[in-house]
NUGU-711453 format. One line per field, with one value per residue: residue in one letter; residue number from 1; chain; x, y, z of N, C-alpha, C, CB in turn. Coordinates in nm, 3 decimals, always signed. Glycine has a CB too. Layout:
<recs>
residuo (A, ...)
num (NUM, ...)
cadena (A, ...)
npx (X, ...)
npy (Y, ...)
npz (Z, ...)
capx (X, ...)
capy (Y, ...)
capz (Z, ...)
cpx (X, ...)
cpy (Y, ...)
cpz (Z, ...)
cbpx (X, ...)
cbpy (Y, ...)
cbpz (Z, ...)
</recs>
This chain:
<recs>
residuo (M, Q, K, I, I, T, A, L, F, I, A, L, T, L, A, L, A, Q, P, L, A, A, Q, E, S, D, G, E, T, L, E, W, S, G, A, H, S, S, R, A, E, Y, S, V, V, V, A, R, G, E, E, A, W, R, E, L, W, A, G, L, S, K, S, P, P, V, A, L, D, S, D, S, Q, I, A, I, A, V, F, L, G, M, R, R, T, G, G, F, A, V, E, I, T, A, V, E, D, G, P, V, F, Y, T, V, D, V, G, E, I, K, P, A, P, G, A, M, V, T, Q, A, L, T, A, P, Y, V, I, R, I, L, P, H, S, D, R, P, L, M, F, R, W, A, D, A, A, S, G, Q, V, H, T, T, E, A, E, L, E, I, T, A, A, W, V, T, D, L, W, Q, A, L, Q, E, A, R, Q, E, N, Q, Q, L, K, Y, I, V, D, E, A, E, R, Q, I, E, Q, L, H, R, E, L, R, E, R, C, D, P, C, G, V, T, P, N)
num (1, 2, 3, 4, 5, 6, 7, 8, 9, 10, 11, 12, 13, 14, 15, 16, 17, 18, 19, 20, 21, 22, 23, 24, 25, 26, 27, 28, 29, 30, 31, 32, 33, 34, 35, 36, 37, 38, 39, 40, 41, 42, 43, 44, 45, 46, 47, 48, 49, 50, 51, 52, 53, 54, 55, 56, 57, 58, 59, 60, 61, 62, 63, 64, 65, 66, 67, 68, 69, 70, 71, 72, 73, 74, 75, 76, 77, 78, 79, 80, 81, 82, 83, 84, 85, 86, 87, 88, 89, 90, 91, 92, 93, 94, 95, 96, 97, 98, 99, 100, 101, 102, 103, 104, 105, 106, 107, 108, 109, 110, 111, 112, 113, 114, 115, 116, 117, 118, 119, 120, 121, 122, 123, 124, 125, 126, 127, 128, 129, 130, 131, 132, 133, 134, 135, 136, 137, 138, 139, 140, 141, 142, 143, 144, 145, 146, 147, 148, 149, 150, 151, 152, 153, 154, 155, 156, 157, 158, 159, 160, 161, 162, 163, 164, 165, 166, 167, 168, 169, 170, 171, 172, 173, 174, 175, 176, 177, 178, 179, 180, 181, 182, 183, 184, 185, 186, 187, 188, 189, 190, 191, 192, 193, 194, 195, 196, 197, 198, 199, 200, 201, 202, 203, 204, 205, 206, 207, 208, 209, 210)
cadena (A, A, A, A, A, A, A, A, A, A, A, A, A, A, A, A, A, A, A, A, A, A, A, A, A, A, A, A, A, A, A, A, A, A, A, A, A, A, A, A, A, A, A, A, A, A, A, A, A, A, A, A, A, A, A, A, A, A, A, A, A, A, A, A, A, A, A, A, A, A, A, A, A, A, A, A, A, A, A, A, A, A, A, A, A, A, A, A, A, A, A, A, A, A, A, A, A, A, A, A, A, A, A, A, A, A, A, A, A, A, A, A, A, A, A, A, A, A, A, A, A, A, A, A, A, A, A, A, A, A, A, A, A, A, A, A, A, A, A, A, A, A, A, A, A, A, A, A, A, A, A, A, A, A, A, A, A, A, A, A, A, A, A, A, A, A, A, A, A, A, A, A, A, A, A, A, A, A, A, A, A, A, A, A, A, A, A, A, A, A, A, A, A, A, A, A, A, A, A, A, A, A, A, A, A, A, A, A, A, A)
npx (-10.789, -10.994, -11.060, -11.171, -11.399, -11.533, -11.583, -11.754, -11.972, -12.056, -12.129, -12.341, -12.514, -12.577, -12.709, -12.932, -13.054, -13.330, -13.549, -13.585, -13.817, -13.819, -13.826, -14.140, -14.366, -14.690, -14.728, -14.520, -14.183, -13.917, -13.688, -13.416, -13.241, -12.966, -12.755, -12.530, -12.273, -12.027, -11.844, -11.583, -11.506, -11.619, -11.831, -11.988, -12.243, -12.372, -12.635, -12.714, -12.932, -13.056, -12.870, -12.656, -12.803, -12.872, -12.613, -12.543, -12.708, -12.623, -12.373, -12.443, -12.523, -12.787, -13.110, -13.249, -13.508, -13.708, -13.777, -13.571, -13.657, -13.505, -13.548, -13.680, -13.581, -13.311, -13.068, -12.929, -12.667, -12.540, -12.266, -12.170, -11.938, -11.707, -11.807, -11.754, -11.951, -12.305, -12.598, -12.537, -12.611, -12.671, -12.804, -13.006, -13.043, -13.134, -13.227, -13.148, -13.243, -13.042, -12.912, -12.676, -12.555, -12.680, -12.762, -12.689, -12.750, -12.602, -12.593, -12.471, -12.607, -12.572, -12.530, -12.686, -12.513, -12.418, -12.613, -12.761, -12.608, -12.541, -12.261, -12.076, -11.913, -12.030, -12.154, -12.312, -12.564, -12.751, -13.001, -13.155, -13.416, -13.441, -13.583, -13.498, -13.196, -12.962, -12.755, -12.442, -12.388, -12.348, -12.230, -12.288, -12.153, -12.308, -12.253, -12.416, -12.390, -12.257, -12.372, -12.238, -12.148, -11.969, -11.765, -11.573, -11.264, -11.262, -11.532, -11.599, -11.485, -11.653, -11.768, -11.573, -11.510, -11.742, -11.741, -11.509, -11.582, -11.786, -11.643, -11.486, -11.687, -11.772, -11.546, -11.544, -11.783, -11.716, -11.518, -11.675, -11.842, -11.654, -11.581, -11.826, -11.848, -11.637, -11.734, -11.960, -11.837, -11.681, -11.879, -12.005, -11.792, -11.765, -12.017, -12.003, -11.794, -11.920, -12.118, -11.955, -11.850, -12.085, -12.161, -11.949, -11.991, -12.235, -12.205, -12.128, -12.374, -12.514, -12.662, -12.709, -12.690, -12.907)
npy (+4.809, +4.935, +4.738, +4.551, +4.690, +4.709, +4.436, +4.382, +4.542, +4.415, +4.166, +4.249, +4.338, +4.097, +3.966, +4.125, +4.196, +4.244, +4.086, +4.241, +4.363, +4.339, +4.617, +4.681, +4.677, +4.704, +4.463, +4.301, +4.196, +4.412, +4.310, +4.204, +3.981, +3.819, +3.642, +3.743, +3.972, +4.237, +4.200, +4.023, +3.929, +3.852, +4.097, +4.383, +4.635, +4.943, +5.149, +5.469, +5.693, +5.847, +5.890, +5.710, +5.479, +5.478, +5.455, +5.203, +5.031, +5.107, +4.992, +4.737, +4.760, +4.833, +4.992, +5.149, +4.961, +5.068, +5.380, +5.511, +5.599, +5.831, +5.925, +5.730, +5.483, +5.250, +5.082, +4.760, +4.563, +4.249, +4.082, +3.780, +3.693, +3.548, +3.243, +2.913, +2.781, +2.772, +2.773, +2.866, +3.097, +3.395, +3.480, +3.680, +3.607, +3.696, +3.998, +4.224, +4.451, +4.589, +4.715, +4.847, +4.786, +4.759, +4.470, +4.224, +3.908, +3.685, +3.430, +3.152, +2.984, +2.667, +2.452, +2.130, +1.817, +1.665, +1.793, +1.939, +2.205, +2.535, +2.557, +2.785, +3.090, +3.256, +3.529, +3.581, +3.796, +3.987, +4.222, +4.438, +4.643, +4.822, +4.934, +5.266, +5.346, +5.504, +5.380, +5.196, +4.930, +4.580, +4.302, +3.961, +3.652, +3.354, +3.017, +2.783, +2.507, +2.441, +2.607, +2.812, +3.148, +3.428, +3.726, +3.925, +4.117, +4.308, +4.357, +4.481, +4.725, +4.928, +5.012, +5.127, +5.408, +5.495, +5.349, +5.453, +5.720, +5.675, +5.560, +5.777, +5.943, +5.793, +5.807, +6.079, +6.097, +5.941, +6.097, +6.318, +6.195, +6.132, +6.387, +6.469, +6.288, +6.375, +6.627, +6.555, +6.405, +6.605, +6.779, +6.616, +6.594, +6.858, +6.895, +6.710, +6.827, +7.063, +6.956, +6.856, +7.093, +7.214, +7.030, +7.060, +7.321, +7.300, +7.105, +7.195, +7.284, +7.061, +6.967, +6.795, +6.853, +6.750)
npz (+4.262, +4.121, +3.936, +4.105, +4.192, +3.948, +3.898, +4.111, +4.042, +3.810, +3.912, +4.075, +3.879, +3.744, +3.946, +4.009, +3.774, +3.551, +3.317, +2.999, +2.774, +2.417, +2.189, +2.052, +1.774, +1.693, +1.826, +1.735, +1.754, +1.686, +1.492, +1.291, +1.075, +0.909, +0.669, +0.559, +0.587, +0.604, +0.799, +0.926, +1.171, +1.505, +1.641, +1.793, +1.773, +1.881, +1.824, +1.876, +1.810, +1.505, +1.296, +1.349, +1.326, +1.053, +0.947, +1.037, +0.883, +0.632, +0.625, +0.566, +0.316, +0.279, +0.317, +0.607, +0.758, +0.915, +1.085, +1.349, +1.670, +1.847, +2.101, +2.246, +2.175, +2.116, +1.910, +1.863, +1.729, +1.642, +1.519, +1.391, +1.267, +1.023, +0.870, +0.740, +0.598, +0.516, +0.733, +0.983, +1.246, +1.439, +1.754, +1.973, +2.293, +2.539, +2.706, +2.954, +3.206, +3.411, +3.732, +3.687, +3.433, +3.096, +2.984, +2.735, +2.617, +2.395, +2.141, +1.944, +1.668, +1.537, +1.249, +1.237, +1.288, +0.986, +0.841, +0.548, +0.402, +0.271, +0.068, +0.107, +0.202, +0.490, +0.692, +0.951, +1.103, +1.347, +1.421, +1.648, +1.782, +2.083, +2.399, +2.499, +2.676, +2.889, +3.011, +2.998, +2.761, +2.804, +2.650, +2.661, +2.593, +2.525, +2.547, +2.382, +2.398, +2.639, +2.821, +2.941, +3.030, +2.931, +2.936, +2.728, +2.738, +2.540, +2.494, +2.728, +2.706, +2.624, +2.853, +3.005, +3.034, +3.160, +3.401, +3.512, +3.557, +3.743, +3.949, +4.026, +4.119, +4.337, +4.498, +4.556, +4.696, +4.913, +5.033, +5.103, +5.290, +5.484, +5.564, +5.668, +5.879, +6.036, +6.110, +6.262, +6.466, +6.584, +6.671, +6.862, +7.041, +7.131, +7.249, +7.458, +7.602, +7.680, +7.848, +8.051, +8.157, +8.250, +8.447, +8.625, +8.710, +8.842, +9.036, +9.306, +9.388, +9.419, +9.212, +8.913, +8.576, +8.305)
capx (-10.913, -11.098, -11.104, -11.258, -11.526, -11.599, -11.633, -11.869, -12.083, -12.105, -12.199, -12.467, -12.599, -12.626, -12.799, -13.054, -13.107, -13.464, -13.568, -13.636, -13.883, -13.773, -13.918, -14.237, -14.455, -14.808, -14.714, -14.410, -14.049, -13.845, -13.560, -13.382, -13.120, -12.924, -12.639, -12.416, -12.229, -11.887, -11.761, -11.526, -11.484, -11.730, -11.833, -12.120, -12.262, -12.485, -12.675, -12.792, -12.963, -13.093, -12.752, -12.589, -12.894, -12.854, -12.479, -12.545, -12.766, -12.539, -12.267, -12.500, -12.569, -12.934, -13.174, -13.317, -13.646, -13.796, -13.705, -13.538, -13.696, -13.389, -13.591, -13.734, -13.527, -13.174, -13.057, -12.807, -12.637, -12.437, -12.212, -12.109, -11.808, -11.708, -11.824, -11.717, -12.069, -12.432, -12.651, -12.503, -12.685, -12.647, -12.932, -13.011, -13.120, -13.195, -13.188, -13.182, -13.228, -12.980, -12.890, -12.552, -12.539, -12.788, -12.692, -12.745, -12.695, -12.606, -12.547, -12.454, -12.681, -12.488, -12.604, -12.679, -12.416, -12.469, -12.719, -12.730, -12.590, -12.481, -12.114, -12.028, -11.883, -12.138, -12.119, -12.445, -12.583, -12.886, -13.021, -13.281, -13.445, -13.474, -13.616, -13.383, -13.129, -12.833, -12.652, -12.358, -12.430, -12.252, -12.271, -12.239, -12.160, -12.357, -12.223, -12.538, -12.358, -12.218, -12.448, -12.150, -12.157, -11.845, -11.752, -11.434, -11.215, -11.302, -11.671, -11.609, -11.426, -11.758, -11.808, -11.456, -11.523, -11.853, -11.696, -11.411, -11.658, -11.858, -11.541, -11.452, -11.801, -11.770, -11.437, -11.589, -11.885, -11.646, -11.455, -11.782, -11.885, -11.549, -11.595, -11.946, -11.817, -11.553, -11.820, -12.041, -11.749, -11.642, -11.997, -12.020, -11.686, -11.797, -12.133, -11.954, -11.718, -12.017, -12.178, -11.859, -11.844, -12.208, -12.157, -11.854, -12.053, -12.351, -12.171, -12.140, -12.515, -12.576, -12.753, -12.639, -12.776, -12.933)
capy (+4.840, +4.965, +4.611, +4.489, +4.760, +4.668, +4.300, +4.388, +4.598, +4.311, +4.068, +4.309, +4.339, +3.962, +3.925, +4.205, +4.231, +4.198, +4.075, +4.361, +4.327, +4.407, +4.719, +4.617, +4.757, +4.625, +4.329, +4.227, +4.240, +4.474, +4.241, +4.161, +3.900, +3.778, +3.553, +3.804, +4.106, +4.261, +4.186, +3.889, +3.891, +3.880, +4.235, +4.435, +4.777, +5.007, +5.268, +5.564, +5.806, +5.815, +5.886, +5.583, +5.377, +5.475, +5.405, +5.059, +4.964, +5.136, +4.891, +4.615, +4.799, +4.833, +5.107, +5.112, +4.918, +5.159, +5.491, +5.491, +5.709, +5.851, +5.957, +5.613, +5.358, +5.231, +4.961, +4.683, +4.468, +4.150, +4.019, +3.654, +3.671, +3.461, +3.098, +2.851, +2.731, +2.823, +2.700, +2.934, +3.220, +3.452, +3.518, +3.750, +3.515, +3.765, +4.137, +4.248, +4.588, +4.578, +4.841, +4.911, +4.768, +4.713, +4.351, +4.152, +3.775, +3.642, +3.294, +3.107, +2.867, +2.591, +2.348, +1.996, +1.729, +1.599, +1.872, +1.996, +2.349, +2.602, +2.553, +2.920, +3.170, +3.340, +3.615, +3.612, +3.910, +4.012, +4.361, +4.451, +4.772, +4.806, +5.059, +5.352, +5.348, +5.575, +5.297, +5.124, +4.794, +4.472, +4.185, +3.837, +3.544, +3.230, +2.894, +2.703, +2.369, +2.424, +2.697, +2.910, +3.287, +3.501, +3.858, +3.951, +4.250, +4.400, +4.394, +4.568, +4.855, +5.029, +5.058, +5.175, +5.549, +5.508, +5.298, +5.549, +5.834, +5.632, +5.541, +5.910, +5.991, +5.720, +5.863, +6.210, +6.071, +5.890, +6.212, +6.395, +6.122, +6.148, +6.522, +6.471, +6.215, +6.464, +6.732, +6.492, +6.372, +6.730, +6.829, +6.533, +6.630, +6.988, +6.877, +6.645, +6.927, +7.152, +6.882, +6.851, +7.225, +7.235, +6.948, +7.121, +7.440, +7.267, +7.009, +7.253, +7.303, +6.931, +6.941, +6.751, +6.881, +6.638)
capz (+4.331, +4.022, +3.880, +4.204, +4.186, +3.823, +3.917, +4.201, +3.967, +3.719, +3.995, +4.115, +3.760, +3.718, +4.054, +4.018, +3.643, +3.519, +3.173, +2.935, +2.649, +2.297, +2.140, +1.965, +1.691, +1.662, +1.882, +1.677, +1.792, +1.575, +1.480, +1.156, +1.072, +0.776, +0.665, +0.490, +0.624, +0.567, +0.920, +0.930, +1.310, +1.597, +1.687, +1.829, +1.744, +1.948, +1.750, +1.955, +1.723, +1.367, +1.210, +1.373, +1.273, +0.908, +0.919, +1.060, +0.767, +0.516, +0.627, +0.508, +0.181, +0.281, +0.378, +0.732, +0.734, +0.990, +1.147, +1.489, +1.756, +1.934, +2.238, +2.315, +2.124, +2.069, +1.831, +1.883, +1.621, +1.675, +1.399, +1.434, +1.205, +0.906, +0.882, +0.611, +0.527, +0.564, +0.847, +1.107, +1.275, +1.571, +1.813, +2.101, +2.377, +2.652, +2.731, +3.093, +3.254, +3.543, +3.804, +3.642, +3.289, +3.009, +2.939, +2.621, +2.599, +2.254, +2.121, +1.805, +1.623, +1.445, +1.177, +1.296, +1.218, +0.866, +0.776, +0.417, +0.416, +0.158, +0.069, +0.076, +0.320, +0.544, +0.806, +1.004, +1.192, +1.396, +1.463, +1.724, +1.846, +2.224, +2.469, +2.522, +2.805, +2.888, +3.072, +2.901, +2.730, +2.820, +2.572, +2.720, +2.496, +2.586, +2.473, +2.390, +2.429, +2.780, +2.907, +3.004, +2.988, +2.960, +2.876, +2.693, +2.771, +2.432, +2.512, +2.845, +2.677, +2.610, +2.986, +3.078, +3.070, +3.254, +3.530, +3.565, +3.610, +3.862, +4.053, +4.074, +4.199, +4.464, +4.578, +4.605, +4.799, +5.031, +5.098, +5.165, +5.409, +5.585, +5.618, +5.751, +6.003, +6.118, +6.167, +6.366, +6.578, +6.650, +6.742, +6.981, +7.135, +7.191, +7.336, +7.578, +7.676, +7.740, +7.958, +8.161, +8.218, +8.324, +8.567, +8.718, +8.768, +8.925, +9.142, +9.440, +9.422, +9.435, +9.099, +8.791, +8.459, +8.215)
cpx (-11.026, -11.149, -11.198, -11.396, -11.603, -11.660, -11.756, -11.992, -12.143, -12.182, -12.335, -12.565, -12.660, -12.727, -12.933, -13.118, -13.245, -13.479, -13.633, -13.694, -13.823, -13.875, -14.012, -14.318, -14.570, -14.792, -14.599, -14.277, -13.978, -13.704, -13.540, -13.253, -13.089, -12.797, -12.515, -12.393, -12.081, -11.792, -11.714, -11.503, -11.608, -11.720, -11.977, -12.123, -12.384, -12.515, -12.766, -12.817, -12.984, -12.971, -12.678, -12.672, -12.878, -12.716, -12.471, -12.597, -12.686, -12.423, -12.312, -12.551, -12.721, -12.984, -13.242, -13.462, -13.749, -13.711, -13.680, -13.575, -13.587, -13.429, -13.634, -13.672, -13.375, -13.173, -12.925, -12.791, -12.525, -12.396, -12.132, -11.967, -11.818, -11.722, -11.806, -11.837, -12.193, -12.478, -12.620, -12.590, -12.643, -12.780, -12.911, -13.102, -13.187, -13.142, -13.236, -13.150, -13.174, -12.957, -12.767, -12.540, -12.671, -12.728, -12.767, -12.674, -12.711, -12.551, -12.540, -12.539, -12.596, -12.570, -12.586, -12.578, -12.481, -12.576, -12.670, -12.723, -12.527, -12.329, -12.058, -12.004, -12.005, -12.085, -12.249, -12.447, -12.728, -12.891, -13.155, -13.294, -13.495, -13.518, -13.490, -13.328, -12.997, -12.721, -12.568, -12.408, -12.315, -12.306, -12.206, -12.260, -12.198, -12.325, -12.341, -12.509, -12.331, -12.298, -12.366, -12.170, -12.025, -11.847, -11.605, -11.396, -11.261, -11.445, -11.690, -11.552, -11.532, -11.802, -11.694, -11.472, -11.632, -11.812, -11.596, -11.482, -11.729, -11.760, -11.501, -11.563, -11.805, -11.661, -11.477, -11.693, -11.820, -11.580, -11.559, -11.830, -11.782, -11.556, -11.716, -11.921, -11.732, -11.638, -11.903, -11.957, -11.710, -11.759, -12.020, -11.915, -11.718, -11.917, -12.089, -11.874, -11.813, -12.085, -12.084, -11.852, -11.968, -12.210, -12.063, -11.914, -12.162, -12.320, -12.179, -12.284, -12.585, -12.673, -12.672, -12.731, -12.794, -12.852)
cpy (+4.864, +4.836, +4.539, +4.554, +4.719, +4.529, +4.298, +4.442, +4.493, +4.205, +4.120, +4.311, +4.202, +3.919, +3.995, +4.236, +4.169, +4.189, +4.201, +4.323, +4.403, +4.513, +4.655, +4.719, +4.669, +4.480, +4.248, +4.284, +4.296, +4.417, +4.193, +4.080, +3.861, +3.696, +3.620, +3.948, +4.119, +4.243, +4.042, +3.839, +3.922, +4.024, +4.275, +4.585, +4.825, +5.137, +5.353, +5.686, +5.764, +5.804, +5.753, +5.467, +5.364, +5.418, +5.254, +4.984, +4.991, +5.035, +4.757, +4.639, +4.793, +4.963, +5.063, +5.073, +5.005, +5.274, +5.458, +5.616, +5.728, +5.876, +5.833, +5.481, +5.365, +5.103, +4.892, +4.587, +4.376, +4.080, +3.896, +3.638, +3.569, +3.314, +3.037, +2.802, +2.806, +2.742, +2.762, +3.059, +3.270, +3.500, +3.594, +3.669, +3.583, +3.908, +4.170, +4.391, +4.582, +4.714, +4.916, +4.905, +4.728, +4.590, +4.278, +4.018, +3.733, +3.500, +3.259, +2.984, +2.797, +2.486, +2.212, +1.911, +1.658, +1.676, +1.925, +2.148, +2.406, +2.600, +2.687, +2.993, +3.252, +3.423, +3.663, +3.734, +3.913, +4.155, +4.370, +4.592, +4.744, +4.938, +5.136, +5.337, +5.422, +5.493, +5.228, +4.982, +4.697, +4.350, +4.061, +3.724, +3.415, +3.113, +2.800, +2.559, +2.348, +2.510, +2.803, +3.049, +3.355, +3.635, +3.884, +4.093, +4.351, +4.447, +4.488, +4.707, +4.965, +5.084, +5.126, +5.320, +5.569, +5.462, +5.394, +5.669, +5.796, +5.613, +5.676, +5.966, +5.922, +5.773, +5.998, +6.193, +6.022, +6.005, +6.299, +6.327, +6.133, +6.286, +6.533, +6.399, +6.302, +6.571, +6.675, +6.461, +6.497, +6.788, +6.749, +6.568, +6.760, +6.978, +6.811, +6.742, +7.023, +7.085, +6.877, +6.985, +7.253, +7.154, +7.009, +7.244, +7.407, +7.171, +7.070, +7.270, +7.171, +6.898, +6.904, +6.771, +6.757, +6.654)
cpz (+4.231, +3.958, +3.975, +4.201, +4.062, +3.838, +4.007, +4.128, +3.874, +3.797, +4.038, +3.999, +3.736, +3.824, +4.049, +3.883, +3.621, +3.367, +3.116, +2.800, +2.532, +2.256, +2.038, +1.888, +1.648, +1.709, +1.828, +1.721, +1.670, +1.570, +1.337, +1.162, +0.928, +0.783, +0.606, +0.538, +0.587, +0.686, +0.934, +1.071, +1.393, +1.646, +1.720, +1.799, +1.822, +1.874, +1.838, +1.868, +1.579, +1.276, +1.225, +1.318, +1.121, +0.871, +0.938, +0.938, +0.640, +0.508, +0.572, +0.367, +0.171, +0.342, +0.507, +0.705, +0.805, +1.042, +1.294, +1.568, +1.862, +2.078, +2.315, +2.273, +2.104, +1.988, +1.861, +1.767, +1.668, +1.547, +1.443, +1.384, +1.094, +0.945, +0.743, +0.530, +0.575, +0.685, +0.981, +1.123, +1.413, +1.624, +1.943, +2.191, +2.494, +2.658, +2.871, +3.134, +3.397, +3.606, +3.756, +3.491, +3.223, +2.940, +2.828, +2.611, +2.453, +2.244, +1.973, +1.780, +1.517, +1.371, +1.244, +1.221, +1.100, +0.792, +0.642, +0.431, +0.290, +0.171, +0.021, +0.207, +0.362, +0.661, +0.869, +1.096, +1.240, +1.448, +1.535, +1.781, +1.987, +2.284, +2.503, +2.663, +2.789, +2.950, +2.966, +2.881, +2.753, +2.747, +2.631, +2.620, +2.565, +2.494, +2.489, +2.432, +2.578, +2.875, +2.976, +2.947, +3.022, +2.889, +2.848, +2.730, +2.665, +2.450, +2.630, +2.819, +2.668, +2.745, +3.062, +3.125, +3.175, +3.393, +3.594, +3.626, +3.739, +3.978, +4.112, +4.163, +4.335, +4.557, +4.638, +4.716, +4.928, +5.108, +5.169, +5.293, +5.521, +5.648, +5.710, +5.883, +6.095, +6.187, +6.281, +6.488, +6.655, +6.728, +6.870, +7.087, +7.207, +7.286, +7.467, +7.666, +7.749, +7.861, +8.077, +8.234, +8.302, +8.453, +8.671, +8.786, +8.869, +9.038, +9.282, +9.484, +9.446, +9.325, +8.978, +8.671, +8.374, +8.088)
cbpx (-10.896, -11.043, -10.984, -11.197, -11.504, -11.500, -11.524, -11.838, -12.038, -11.987, -12.115, -12.445, -12.519, -12.509, -12.734, -13.024, -13.012, -13.571, -13.653, -13.524, -14.033, -13.750, -13.841, -14.329, -14.380, -14.836, -14.838, -14.420, -13.968, -13.842, -13.551, -13.368, -13.137, -12.902, -12.671, -12.438, -12.253, -11.872, -11.840, -11.396, -11.360, -11.728, -11.773, -12.153, -12.280, -12.454, -12.748, -12.718, -12.855, -13.188, -12.658, -12.563, -13.040, -12.871, -12.376, -12.630, -12.910, -12.483, -12.216, -12.612, -12.506, -12.988, -13.276, -13.312, -13.664, -13.869, -13.786, -13.386, -13.835, -13.307, -13.705, -13.882, -13.595, -13.070, -13.070, -12.810, -12.598, -12.489, -12.121, -12.193, -11.705, -11.581, -11.964, -11.624, -12.086, -12.537, -12.600, -12.353, -12.840, -12.541, -13.018, -13.063, -13.030, -13.166, -13.249, -13.108, -13.363, -12.850, -12.877, -12.432, -12.432, -12.838, -12.669, -12.729, -12.764, -12.524, -12.638, -12.306, -12.823, -12.371, -12.557, -12.818, -12.359, -12.522, -12.764, -12.836, -12.504, -12.532, -12.061, -12.131, -11.764, -12.260, -12.029, -12.499, -12.546, -12.926, -13.015, -13.287, -13.551, -13.355, -13.696, -13.420, -13.106, -12.846, -12.714, -12.212, -12.480, -12.226, -12.233, -12.310, -12.027, -12.511, -12.089, -12.609, -12.237, -12.073, -12.520, -12.005, -12.278, -11.722, -11.811, -11.411, -11.060, -11.286, -11.756, -11.537, -11.347, -11.879, -11.858, -11.333, -11.554, -11.974, -11.634, -11.316, -11.760, -11.934, -11.417, -11.426, -11.934, -11.749, -11.310, -11.646, -11.988, -11.541, -11.379, -11.898, -11.909, -11.411, -11.606, -12.064, -11.744, -11.443, -11.912, -12.108, -11.623, -11.591, -12.122, -12.010, -11.552, -11.825, -12.242, -11.868, -11.625, -12.122, -12.216, -11.722, -11.829, -12.329, -12.112, -11.725, -12.109, -12.458, -12.032, -12.071, -12.586, -12.646, -12.841, -12.595, -12.718, -13.082)
cbpy (+4.962, +5.061, +4.522, +4.501, +4.913, +4.670, +4.211, +4.475, +4.720, +4.247, +4.031, +4.451, +4.383, +3.863, +3.951, +4.332, +4.186, +4.292, +3.952, +4.468, +4.353, +4.307, +4.839, +4.528, +4.818, +4.629, +4.255, +4.227, +4.123, +4.628, +4.124, +4.284, +3.774, +3.900, +3.430, +3.802, +4.134, +4.401, +4.231, +3.887, +3.963, +3.781, +4.330, +4.407, +4.802, +5.033, +5.230, +5.603, +5.909, +5.920, +6.003, +5.564, +5.412, +5.616, +5.474, +5.026, +5.009, +5.281, +4.873, +4.563, +4.710, +4.712, +5.173, +5.228, +4.775, +5.084, +5.624, +5.457, +5.683, +5.965, +6.056, +5.607, +5.322, +5.225, +4.992, +4.607, +4.543, +4.048, +4.119, +3.538, +3.626, +3.481, +3.061, +2.734, +2.578, +2.819, +2.561, +2.972, +3.197, +3.568, +3.394, +3.899, +3.406, +3.690, +4.236, +4.150, +4.666, +4.504, +4.815, +4.845, +4.662, +4.827, +4.258, +4.235, +3.672, +3.740, +3.196, +3.076, +2.907, +2.524, +2.341, +1.929, +1.625, +1.468, +1.988, +1.953, +2.382, +2.747, +2.436, +2.998, +3.262, +3.252, +3.736, +3.492, +4.043, +3.910, +4.460, +4.347, +4.854, +4.749, +5.030, +5.497, +5.205, +5.707, +5.193, +5.121, +4.785, +4.440, +4.201, +3.806, +3.527, +3.238, +2.828, +2.704, +2.324, +2.455, +2.618, +2.867, +3.360, +3.419, +3.968, +3.927, +4.250, +4.333, +4.271, +4.505, +4.849, +4.972, +4.942, +5.163, +5.634, +5.427, +5.158, +5.595, +5.885, +5.502, +5.469, +6.004, +5.966, +5.572, +5.879, +6.294, +5.968, +5.786, +6.296, +6.414, +5.975, +6.125, +6.624, +6.407, +6.082, +6.530, +6.792, +6.364, +6.300, +6.832, +6.821, +6.383, +6.641, +7.091, +6.793, +6.524, +7.004, +7.195, +6.741, +6.812, +7.332, +7.199, +6.806, +7.159, +7.527, +7.209, +6.954, +7.386, +7.381, +6.925, +7.065, +6.602, +6.993, +6.627)
cbpz (+4.421, +3.914, +3.847, +4.345, +4.188, +3.706, +3.976, +4.321, +3.887, +3.642, +4.117, +4.167, +3.637, +3.713, +4.187, +4.087, +3.532, +3.579, +3.140, +2.920, +2.659, +2.182, +2.076, +2.046, +1.568, +1.511, +1.861, +1.524, +1.854, +1.590, +1.579, +1.060, +1.160, +0.687, +0.584, +0.338, +0.778, +0.510, +1.046, +0.854, +1.367, +1.718, +1.580, +1.979, +1.590, +2.100, +1.617, +2.090, +1.731, +1.313, +1.242, +1.522, +1.307, +0.849, +1.010, +1.181, +0.748, +0.523, +0.767, +0.596, +0.074, +0.360, +0.280, +0.832, +0.778, +1.107, +1.134, +1.506, +1.822, +1.885, +2.234, +2.294, +1.992, +2.189, +1.679, +2.018, +1.490, +1.781, +1.318, +1.386, +1.309, +0.825, +0.942, +0.636, +0.549, +0.452, +0.845, +1.110, +1.268, +1.566, +1.838, +2.086, +2.428, +2.785, +2.623, +3.183, +3.248, +3.533, +3.950, +3.707, +3.260, +2.904, +3.054, +2.488, +2.693, +2.164, +2.192, +1.775, +1.566, +1.521, +1.030, +1.295, +1.316, +0.902, +0.867, +0.309, +0.539, +0.147, -0.020, -0.014, +0.293, +0.589, +0.760, +1.079, +1.120, +1.507, +1.341, +1.837, +1.763, +2.301, +2.597, +2.497, +2.860, +2.961, +3.167, +2.948, +2.586, +2.971, +2.421, +2.856, +2.422, +2.613, +2.525, +2.256, +2.348, +2.796, +3.008, +2.989, +3.056, +2.917, +2.969, +2.543, +2.781, +2.296, +2.529, +2.962, +2.548, +2.537, +3.068, +2.992, +2.946, +3.206, +3.514, +3.454, +3.506, +3.833, +3.997, +3.956, +4.123, +4.439, +4.493, +4.491, +4.748, +4.991, +4.995, +5.067, +5.375, +5.523, +5.504, +5.677, +5.971, +6.031, +6.059, +6.313, +6.529, +6.546, +6.651, +6.943, +7.062, +7.082, +7.266, +7.542, +7.581, +7.636, +7.914, +8.110, +8.110, +8.237, +8.532, +8.645, +8.658, +8.842, +9.119, +9.446, +9.311, +9.565, +9.068, +8.802, +8.374, +8.182)
</recs>
């Protein structure tokens, strides 16, 4: 049942999500990218707070280019993983503010066939600052060639605790609604009983109460 609820939430997110602008400074999107990182596999990082922001850049052996405002900003990083040559890059194609998830679409840029590229290992990454949100992030991988979008189980792990809490809240709300329905049904039963008693009392008088 919980998997069904999760699927419904994701479907609702995709249907109602609205594009969300990147955090900007003086009209420029705050985004940085590069070809070399220490992450050999595809991974994502969400930095909420200045400490996490500094740790993110420390992993790249660099200092943060700007300060992160924890009250109004979060940062996301996408690491493509190891590639055998240059010419590869990872890009954030869309960010959407949905009713359930804060979704991020990412894609891979590949070198054109026959293109001259650096014959060395690369591990591309991209980092972007976005408006703050307390909702869990869901990263969707877009295959530029086929246009398909999919989400792996690993990427959904960041939402597991949140969905569990929401499921519990829904169960509690359902129980409260059941209790409220019982109270309403019982009140209706008692009102009907009262009407019957009043009718029985007034029938000899030839008067039927409203």
